matplotlib code that plots the C-alpha trace (Angstrom):
import matplotlib.pyplot as plt

x = [-67.6, -65.4, -68.3, -70.6, -68.0, -67.1, -70.5, -70.8, -67.2, -67.9, -71.0, -69.0, -66.3, -68.9, -70.3, -66.8, -66.0, -69.2, -68.5, -64.9, -66.1, -68.5, -65.8, -64.4, -60.6, -58.3, -54.6, -52.2, -49.2, -46.9, -48.2, -50.6, -54.1, -57.2, -60.6, -63.9, -66.8, -66.4, -68.7, -68.0, -65.4, -65.6, -62.6, -59.4, -60.4, -61.9, -63.8, -63.5, -65.7, -63.9, -64.7, -61.1, -60.6, -64.0, -64.2, -60.7, -60.1, -57.6, -55.6, -56.8, -53.3, -52.0, -54.5, -53.1, -56.4, -59.6, -62.4, -66.0, -68.8, -71.4, -73.2, -71.7, -72.2, -68.9, -68.9, -66.3, -67.6, -70.4, -73.0, -71.5, -71.8, -71.4, -73.3, -71.1, -72.3, -68.9, -65.4, -62.5, -58.9, -56.7, -53.1, -51.7, -53.6, -56.6, -59.8, -62.3, -66.0, -67.9, -71.1, -71.9, -70.3, -68.8, -66.3, -64.5, -61.1, -60.5, -57.8, -58.3, -57.4, -60.5, -62.9, -64.4, -67.0, -68.0, -71.3, -74.0, -76.8, -80.1, -83.4, -84.8, -82.1, -78.8, -76.5, -78.8, -77.3, -79.1, -77.6, -78.6, -79.1, -81.6, -80.3, -82.2, -80.4, -80.6, -78.3, -77.5, -77.0, -74.3, -75.2, -77.2, -78.9, -78.3, -81.0, -81.8, -83.7, -84.1, -83.4, -84.3, -82.4, -82.5, -79.9, -80.2, -78.6, -79.5, -77.4, -78.3, -76.1, -75.4, -78.0, -77.7, -80.5, -79.8, -82.3, -82.1, -84.7, -84.5, -86.9, -85.9, -88.0, -86.8, -88.4, -87.2, -89.0, -92.0, -92.2, -91.5, -88.6, -87.7, -90.0, -88.8, -88.2, -86.4, -86.2, -83.9, -83.7, -80.8, -80.5, -77.0, -76.4, -72.9, -71.2, -68.0, -66.8, -66.1, -68.0, -71.7, -74.5, -76.8, -80.2, -81.6, -84.8, -84.8, -87.7, -87.6, -90.5, -90.2, -93.1, -91.1, -88.5, -89.2, -88.4, -91.2, -90.7, -87.7, -87.7, -84.5, -83.9, -80.4, -78.4, -74.7, -71.7, -70.1, -67.1, -66.8, -63.3, -63.9, -66.7, -66.0, -66.7, -64.4, -66.0, -66.7, -66.0, -68.0, -68.4, -70.9, -71.0, -74.6, -76.5, -79.6, -82.8, -84.2, -87.7, -88.2, -91.5, -91.6, -94.2, -95.5, -96.3, -93.2, -91.3, -87.8, -86.5, -82.8, -80.0, -76.9, -73.8, -72.9, -70.4, -71.7, -69.7, -70.4, -67.7, -67.5, -64.7, -64.7, -61.9, -60.9, -62.4, -65.5, -66.5, -66.0, -67.3, -66.1, -68.6, -69.1, -71.7, -72.3, -72.9, -71.2, -73.2, -72.8, -76.0, -76.0, -77.5, -77.8, -79.5, -76.3, -72.6, -72.3, -73.9, -72.6, -74.5, -72.2, -71.9, -69.2, -69.4, -68.4, -70.6, -69.6, -71.2, -72.5, -73.9, -74.3, -77.3, -77.1, -74.7, -73.9, -73.2, -72.1, -71.9, -71.5, -73.5, -72.6, -75.0, -73.5, -75.0, -73.3, -75.4, -76.5, -79.5, -77.4, -75.2, -76.1, -73.6, -74.9, -73.3, -75.2, -73.7, -75.6, -75.3, -77.6, -78.5, -79.1, -79.8, -78.2, -78.4]
y = [20.3, 21.4, 21.0, 23.2, 26.0, 25.6, 26.6, 29.9, 30.7, 29.9, 32.1, 34.9, 34.6, 34.9, 38.1, 39.6, 38.5, 40.1, 43.3, 43.6, 42.8, 45.8, 48.2, 50.3, 50.3, 52.9, 52.2, 55.1, 55.5, 55.4, 51.8, 52.8, 51.3, 53.0, 51.4, 53.1, 54.3, 56.3, 59.3, 61.5, 62.5, 65.7, 67.6, 66.8, 65.2, 61.8, 61.9, 58.7, 58.3, 56.3, 55.2, 56.0, 59.5, 60.8, 62.2, 62.1, 64.1, 62.2, 63.8, 62.1, 62.2, 60.2, 57.3, 54.2, 52.3, 51.6, 49.1, 49.3, 46.8, 49.6, 50.7, 54.0, 56.4, 57.2, 60.2, 60.7, 64.1, 66.7, 64.4, 60.9, 58.6, 54.9, 53.1, 50.5, 47.7, 47.7, 49.0, 46.5, 47.3, 47.3, 48.3, 51.6, 54.5, 52.4, 51.0, 48.4, 49.1, 45.8, 45.5, 41.8, 40.1, 43.3, 44.9, 47.9, 49.2, 52.9, 55.4, 57.3, 60.6, 60.2, 60.2, 63.5, 62.5, 59.6, 59.6, 57.4, 57.0, 58.7, 56.9, 58.9, 61.2, 59.5, 62.6, 64.8, 66.5, 68.7, 70.7, 73.6, 75.0, 77.0, 79.4, 81.0, 83.7, 86.5, 89.4, 93.0, 95.9, 98.6, 101.6, 104.8, 103.1, 99.9, 97.3, 93.6, 91.5, 88.0, 86.6, 83.5, 82.6, 79.8, 78.8, 75.8, 74.5, 71.6, 70.3, 67.9, 67.5, 70.9, 72.7, 74.2, 75.7, 78.3, 79.7, 81.9, 83.5, 85.7, 87.2, 89.9, 91.5, 94.0, 95.6, 98.6, 99.6, 97.4, 99.2, 97.4, 99.1, 96.5, 94.1, 92.8, 89.6, 88.8, 85.8, 85.0, 82.3, 81.8, 79.2, 78.3, 76.5, 75.2, 75.6, 74.0, 72.5, 76.0, 78.5, 78.9, 81.4, 82.6, 84.0, 85.4, 86.9, 88.7, 90.2, 92.2, 93.5, 96.0, 97.2, 99.9, 101.6, 104.0, 101.5, 99.0, 96.8, 95.8, 93.5, 92.6, 90.6, 89.8, 87.6, 87.1, 84.8, 83.1, 81.0, 78.1, 78.0, 74.8, 72.8, 69.7, 68.0, 70.5, 73.7, 75.8, 79.2, 80.8, 84.3, 85.8, 89.2, 90.3, 92.9, 93.7, 95.6, 96.8, 98.1, 100.1, 101.1, 103.6, 104.0, 107.2, 105.5, 106.7, 104.2, 103.9, 101.7, 101.4, 99.1, 98.1, 96.0, 93.7, 91.1, 88.2, 85.7, 82.5, 80.9, 78.2, 76.1, 73.2, 73.0, 70.6, 67.4, 69.3, 70.3, 74.0, 75.9, 79.3, 81.0, 84.3, 85.5, 88.9, 91.3, 94.5, 96.7, 99.8, 101.4, 102.8, 106.1, 108.6, 106.3, 105.6, 105.4, 101.8, 99.3, 96.4, 93.6, 91.0, 88.5, 86.4, 83.8, 80.6, 77.5, 74.8, 71.4, 70.0, 66.9, 65.7, 68.0, 70.6, 73.6, 76.8, 79.8, 83.4, 85.9, 89.5, 91.3, 94.6, 96.8, 99.9, 102.3, 105.5, 107.9, 111.5, 111.1, 110.0, 107.1, 103.9, 102.0, 99.3, 96.2, 93.4, 90.5, 87.3, 84.3, 81.4, 77.8, 76.0, 72.7, 71.5, 68.7]
z = [15.3, 12.4, 9.9, 12.0, 12.1, 8.4, 7.1, 9.0, 8.1, 4.4, 4.5, 6.0, 3.4, 0.7, 2.3, 2.5, -1.0, -2.3, -0.4, -1.7, -5.3, -5.2, -4.1, -6.9, -7.3, -8.7, -9.6, -9.7, -11.9, -8.8, -8.0, -5.2, -5.1, -3.6, -3.0, -2.5, -4.6, -7.8, -7.4, -10.4, -13.0, -14.9, -16.2, -14.5, -11.1, -10.2, -6.9, -5.0, -1.8, 0.9, 4.4, 5.6, 4.1, 3.0, -0.5, -2.2, -5.4, -7.7, -10.5, -13.7, -15.2, -12.2, -12.7, -14.4, -14.7, -12.7, -12.2, -10.9, -10.6, -10.7, -13.9, -15.1, -18.0, -19.7, -21.9, -24.7, -25.7, -25.0, -26.5, -27.1, -24.2, -23.5, -20.8, -19.2, -16.9, -15.3, -15.7, -15.9, -15.3, -18.4, -19.3, -18.0, -19.4, -20.5, -19.2, -20.5, -20.7, -20.0, -22.0, -22.1, -25.1, -26.6, -24.2, -25.4, -24.3, -24.5, -23.6, -20.4, -22.2, -24.4, -21.4, -20.5, -17.9, -15.8, -13.8, -12.5, -15.2, -14.5, -14.9, -17.8, -19.2, -18.8, -18.7, -16.8, -13.8, -11.3, -8.4, -6.2, -2.7, -0.7, 2.0, 4.8, 6.8, 9.3, 8.3, 9.0, 6.6, 6.8, 4.6, 5.1, 8.0, 10.0, 10.2, 10.7, 8.2, 6.9, 3.5, 1.5, -1.6, -4.2, -6.8, -9.0, -12.2, -14.5, -17.4, -20.3, -23.3, -24.9, -22.8, -19.3, -17.3, -14.5, -12.1, -9.1, -6.8, -3.7, -1.2, 1.3, 4.0, 6.6, 9.6, 11.5, 14.6, 13.5, 10.2, 7.0, 5.3, 2.7, 0.9, -2.4, -4.5, -7.7, -10.0, -13.0, -15.6, -18.0, -20.7, -22.1, -25.4, -25.6, -29.0, -28.0, -24.7, -23.3, -25.5, -25.0, -25.9, -23.1, -23.1, -19.8, -18.3, -14.9, -13.0, -9.8, -7.7, -4.9, -2.7, -0.9, -3.1, -5.9, -8.7, -8.1, -11.2, -13.3, -16.3, -18.1, -21.3, -22.4, -24.7, -25.5, -25.6, -22.6, -21.7, -19.3, -17.9, -15.9, -14.5, -12.5, -9.2, -7.4, -8.7, -11.8, -13.3, -16.1, -17.5, -20.0, -21.8, -22.5, -24.3, -22.1, -22.5, -19.2, -18.5, -15.3, -13.8, -10.9, -8.2, -9.8, -13.0, -15.0, -17.1, -18.5, -21.2, -22.0, -23.3, -21.4, -21.6, -18.7, -17.6, -15.4, -13.5, -11.6, -9.5, -6.8, -5.5, -3.0, -0.4, 2.4, 1.0, -0.3, 3.3, 2.5, -0.6, -1.7, -4.1, -5.9, -8.4, -9.8, -12.7, -13.7, -16.0, -18.2, -19.4, -23.0, -22.1, -19.3, -16.8, -14.8, -15.2, -14.0, -11.7, -9.7, -8.0, -6.5, -3.7, -2.2, 0.6, 2.3, 2.8, 5.4, 5.0, 8.3, 6.6, 3.0, 2.5, 5.3, 5.5, 7.4, 5.2, 5.4, 2.6, 1.7, -0.9, -2.6, -4.5, -6.2, -8.7, -9.9, -12.0, -12.6, -10.2, -7.3, -6.0, -4.2, -2.1, 0.2, 1.7, 3.5, 5.6, 6.0, 8.3, 7.7, 7.3, 4.0, 2.3, -0.9, -3.5]

ax = plt.figure().add_subplot(projection="3d")
ax.plot(x, y, z, "-o")
ax.set_aspect("equal")
plt.show()
């Protein structure tokens, strides 16, 4: 009887042991030990996914050492990276990269990024979201409309690709009063960890308004204040050349200076995201005094991929030919990755 019970119990113990062995462990400098799955480290926070507290952001300076049975890519700089089959606990302030017969122990302060390796490009990261919303506008006239927007970003080594697209269609009394779309692509080349140079191309098409086509080419320096698992903030100052084509065939070409920003911050265990993007421009001519195109919003994650969002958009132009001041408020549903 005892033998028949011992085999199932032995098998159960092996299962439990294997389960525990594949749980990542983080030791803190105050003596605490946390288990879970290491998701990502970039900057100052290590994100540990747990089944008892969700995603926990740990201050990297408070970590004594850590271990993981998963294969991870450990980056010691913008380009240099080491692929570790496992991480082994070491003395306080250090960790051992296990790679067969040649383990390497390094200081935690030298690590800039930890991530799961990608199949083809090891340090490739890709994120983005698509939002669909019904909104209302408060300006010269009130109206209801719908909006589809896409924002995505990919990073590999010293290069970062940014792309956005938006389509907006508005009907008032069964008459189409707004029908436009826009797309923008920007390429960043990092010179240092924070400084980068950006080139951008933007195209806008409007089937209703007087300005039916806009093309903008720009280039200039930018600065990345931070970019980690809990959020990012970057600004860029650009010199732009814009080409406007009007519905009567007239065209305008002019240069402008602009300041762009892109900000997002995760709150409450990454369940809420605060974000803001925009551009403030100053034309070098008599086209306008200044222009502002900005949005700010909140995104609430319902699941790992689905979210509810609300945002406010502001369009302002001040010039000799008149002023524009419109605000739109949007409530919608989105998916992210």
